N, C-alpha and C positions, 0 to 999 in steps of 0.2 A: 783415103784410108777405109777400110771395111771394119765395122763394129758390128759384133754379134748382138742378136736380139736380147738375149739374156743380160748383156751389160747394160743396154738401154733400160731395160725394166728395173734393174737394181739402182741406177742413176735415179730414176724417177721416183723410186720408193724412198730413197735417202733423202731427196729433196721435200717430199711430202712430209716426212717426219721432222725436217728441220723446221718447215713451216709451222707444224702443229706446237712445236716447242716454243718458237717465237711468239705465236697467238698466246700460250699459256703464260708465259712470262710478262706480256704486255697486260694481260687481265689479272695479274697479281697470284698466278699460280706458281712463281718461281720462288726459291729459297730466299732471294734477295729482297722480296717484297715484304714490308713492313706488316704485322699482324694487327687487325683492328682492335681497338681498345675495347674491353668490355663496357657494357652499360652502368652507369652509375647506379649504386643501390640506393633505393629511397631511404631518407632518414627515419628511424623508428619513431612512432607517434609518441609524443610528450605524456607521461604518465603524472596525473595530478596528485599534489599532495593533499593531505587531508583537510587543510585550510583551503586549499584551491577547490576542492569537491564541494567543500559548503558554499562557498562564493558561487561557483557554477550552479550548484543546485537552486540557490536563491534566484540567481539571474534567469533560470528557466520558469520558475514562478513569475518574475516579473515579465517574461514575455507572454505567459499565460494570461496576466492580468491586463496587459496592454493589448491583447488579441493580435500581437505580432507572430502570426502563423509560421512564417519562414524560419525565423531564429528558433522559435518553439519546436518545430519539428526537428532542427537540428540536434535537438538535446536527446534524440532517441535513435536507437539501430534500426534498421530496415525491417528487421524480423521481431521487433518488440513485441511483447504479449502484455496486454493491459486487462486487468480483473477487477470490476466493481464486485467484492466479494458478497456472496449470498443474495445478490440484487435480483436474481432471475435473469438477468442480462447474459449472454454468452461471452466468453473472453474474446475481446478483440485482438485478432492475430494479424500483425503486419503494421507498418508505419501509417498506411492509409486509413486502415479500420480505427487505429487509435484516434487518429485527428478526426476522422468523421464523428466518432461518439463524443469527443471533446467539444466540437462545434455544435453537436445537437444539444448539450446541456447550455452552452452559451447563447443558443438561439432562444432557448426559453429564459434565460437570465442573462441579457446583453451586458449588463453591468456588474457580474459576478467577479469577485476578487478573493484572493486567498491572502490571510496573514499569518505569517509564520509566529508559532509561539514555541516550539522546541524542535531542534534538529539533532539527531544522534548519528555519528559517523563510525562505523566499524568496517575498515576496508573497502570492499568492493558493495557494501551494503549501507544503504540509507534510510533511517526511519525517522519520520517528521509528524507533527501535530499541527495542522493548520485550520485556522477557522475560515469558513467560507461565507460570504455576506452576497446577497444580491436580490433583485426585484423581479418577480415573475411576470414578465410583459408579453412572453411568446408562448406559442404552442410547446407543451411538454410531453414527450412520448412517455406513455404509462405502460403498466403491465400489460402483456398481450397485445402490444402494438396500439393501445387505446392512445389518443391524443387528448390531453387535459389542457383547456382552454386557459388563457392568461388570468390570473386571479388578481393581479396588481399588489400582491402582499410580498413583503420581505421575509427573507430567511436568513438565519445565522446560526450554523450548527458546525461543531467540530468533527474532523476525520483525522484518521491516521493514515499515512501512505508509507509503503514499504518499497523501495525503490532498489533494484539489483542492477549494477552498472558493469559495463565492459571492464577488463584489466586496466585500462587507461583512466577509468573515472569519469570519462566525457560522454558517454552514451548510456541510456537506460535500456536495458535488454529485458527486463521484466518489471512490472510494477503490480501492486496490490492496493487497493482502497477499502478502508474499513469505516462505515459509517452506519446511522441508523436511518433508513428511508422512512420510518413512520414520524420520526421527528420533523423532517421536512414536511411531510403530508400534514401534519398536525399544524405546522406553522403557516402553511398555505389554506388553512382552514377547510382541508378535504378530509380530515378525520377528527372526531371528537375526543381521541384518546388523549390523556394528560401527556405534555411533553414539555421539554425545555423551552423556555420563551426564546425569541430572537436574541442572539448574543452580538456584542460588539467588542472589539478589542483595544486596548490602551497600550499594547506593546509596541514600542519603538522598533525593536528588532529582536529576533528569534533567539533564544539561549542555545548554543551550539556546543556540544561536547563529542570529543573524539575519544574512543576506546584506545587505551594504552596497554592492555594485558597485564595490568598490575595484579598482584595478590588480593588486594581489596575487591576488585571486579569479580574475580574468580570466586571469592568467598561469598559475594551477593548472588552470584548464580547458584551455586551450591545450596545455599540457603532457600533461593526459591524453588529448586528441585526438591528439597526436603517438604517444603511447604506444600507443593502440588501432590507428593506422595501421600501426605497426612490428609489432603482432601480426598484423594482417591481412595483412601482406607476409612472414608468417612468420620476422621476424628476431628471435629469441629474446635476441640479444646487445642489440639496441637496446631491446627491452621491459625488459631488466634494468638498463639504464643509467639508468632513471627510478626505480629502487628503491634506497632506503638500504641500506647494507650490513647494518644491524641491524633492518631492516623486518621486521614480522610480518604474516602473512597468516591471517584467519578465513575459512575457507570453511565455512558453517555447515551444509551437508549433508554434511560430512565428520567423522569421529569425532575428528580433531586438527587443530591448526593447524600451519604450515609457516614455515620461515625463508626468506630471500631466495635462498640457495643451493639449497634444495630447491624454491624457485618456478622458478628457472631450469632445473632439470633436469627438472620437470614439464611446462614449456612445450614443451620439446624434444621430450618424449615424445609430448605433445599433437600436435604438427605431424606426427609420425611416423604416429601412429594415425588422425589425421583431417587429411590432406594438403590439404583444402580448408576448414579450420576458418576461420571469420571471425566478427568481432563485427558486429552491425547496430544502431548506436546509435539510439535513439528520441528520447532526450532528455539534456541535460548541463547541469548547473548547479553554479556555485561558491558555497558558502556559509562564509564565514570561512576557516579552514583546511582546510575539507572540499570534496569534489567528488563528487556523486551523478550515477552514469551508470546510465540505463535502457534495456534493449535486449534484443537476442536473440542468443543463441549458435547459430550454423548450422555443419553439418558431416557428412560421410559417414564412416562407420567402414571404413577401408580395412586397418587393420592391428592387431596385438595391443597391449595396454597393460596392463602388469601391475597398476598402481595402479587400474584399473577392474575388474581380475577377466577381463579379455578376452585369451582364449588364442588365439583366431582371430578374424580380421575377420568382422563379422555383414553387412556391406555394406549396413547401413542408415542412413539419414539422421536428423538430430535438428535439432529446432528448440526451445530452450527460453528462455523469458525470464527475465531477471535483473535486480536492483536491486544496484548496486555502490556503495560508499561507500569513498572514500579520504581519508586524512588526509595533508597536505603540510607538509613542513618544508624549507625551504631549496631548492626545487625538486626534491625527492625524495618519494616515497611512503614515509612512515614505518610506516602502517598500513593495512590494507584489510580491508573487512567485505563478503563477496560472499554474497547470497542467491538462491537458487533452489530449486527442487523437485527434488532428485536421483531420487526414484522415478520422475517423470515422464521424466527423461532415460534412466534404465534401461529404462523401459518401451518408448520409443520404439526403442531398441536391440535390443528383443526379449530382454532379459536377465530380464524378469519377464513370465511367461504371463498372470498374472491378478493385478491390483492387490488387495493385502490378503491374498494369499495366501503362506504362509511358504515362503520361498526360499533358496536357497545363499547364505550370508553374503558369498561374494566377487563374486555376480552379482545381487544384489537392490538394489544401489545404482547410481547413475549414475556415480560416480568423479568424478574431479577435473576441472571443466570447464577450469579453467586451470591448476593446480599441484598436485601431491602433496607431503606431507611431514609433519612431526610437530612438535608444539610444546605450549604450555599452552592452557587454555581461556580466553577472553578476550572482552571487547565494548568498544565504544567509550569506556568508562570504566575497564575493566579491573578491575571489582568483582565478577564474577560467580566463583562457585566450584561445582565439581562436588560433589554429594552422593549418596550412595547411594540406590538406590529404596526405597520404604517396603515393608517386610515384609508379606506376605500375612497 
């Protein structure tokens, strides 16, 4: 039987199409093939409660104390920024830079440990007061890249730590340390300036306070704002009106604390020596009975100030960052802890020609940014005591 060529072509085409359909079905392209299940969604990270954040924070300090670097490193975000405020050192950006800085200080003080005195929790922000103790048995990186050889002396000074975490509360994304480098230098015997003696702690555990957003907390914050406004108006009497008669002021860059009366006298002297003195608040928060204010002190030295060792006006301007913690009772400041770097203050005034260089004890410190005075040594728990430096 005769078959036309066109018929053969049509039959071949039909067979080709059928083959393609069969292959498609076999490979899952048919309607009868079951669709692949979507990939499982990763569970959301756990958000720590305030109590869990306080525990986690203390665990991170324990890792530092034990030099357990892997779990310590896990406390930080990869992009963390770590700032030793006004130390002259650049901000460490990134987790590796942060860890390198940490190991640098522990290389100089291999036995360095931190003891918690106070931990304040406000959402993703943690503010703490820790006492650092250690023995200088290794080279210490000084200003300008200088290396300070081991002195074999002990240090014990208080610092404030401001840590900002991620929303889960389990990673630090930014941190700031506020302490006085002059105190450490004096304790090491590298500066003849007056300074607080080496301190130790009898605190069994830090006091932990969590912000609750109560009317009392907001009232404390508002009172702090009014007091700062009075300072900026150079109204010393109104500043003092918010201080309890038996208030104690701990200015950690100074060798001794001060009473309320001494605070008032120092504030008046400050306004004379720095007629344009002002506080520039950057943040303020209430946590229980405490108020934490972070900001800058700015002013131009236009007159003498005996408490600072300034016999004649320098004409220089200063801008130093500070962290201030006040404890309130019945609408009054009962205690205050002020952290800033006094050596940075003195350097900006031209009182220190070169950081790290031994200078006159009256002019190698920044003086009292807010008030001079004398009293005992203390911290937010009142458990610190001065101890003599370790013998050579």
